[in-house]
C-alpha positions in Angstrom: 0.0 0.0 0.0 2.8 2.3 0.8 4.3 1.8 -2.6 1.0 2.6 -4.3 0.8 6.0 -2.4 4.4 6.7 -3.4 3.8 6.2 -7.1 0.6 8.2 -7.0 2.3 11.1 -5.3 5.1 10.9 -7.9 2.5 11.1 -10.7 0.8 14.1 -9.1 4.2 15.8 -8.7 5.1 15.1 -12.3 1.8 16.7 -13.5 2.4 19.7 -11.4 5.9 20.2 -12.8 4.6 19.9 -16.3 1.9 22.5 -15.6 4.5 24.9 -14.1 6.8 24.5 -17.1 3.9 25.2 -19.5 2.9 28.3 -17.5 6.4 29.7 -17.4 6.9 29.2 -21.1 3.9 31.6 -21.6 1.4 29.1 -23.2 -0.6 28.2 -20.0 -4.1 29.0 -18.9 -3.0 31.9 -16.7 -0.9 33.5 -19.4 -3.8 33.2 -21.9 -6.2 34.7 -19.4 -3.9 37.7 -18.7 -3.5 38.1 -22.5 -7.3 38.1 -22.9 -7.9 40.6 -20.1 -5.2 42.9 -21.6 -6.8 42.7 -25.0 -10.1 43.9 -23.6 -8.6 47.2 -22.4 
């Protein structure tokens, strides 16, 4: 059971790292949202 939790937490950590990399590269959800809000002004 302990090994199952370990692999699950590694998968979650891996997904978070990918999301952070995408956001920092400027193609993420937050970057798109800010671009959209700036285009309204």
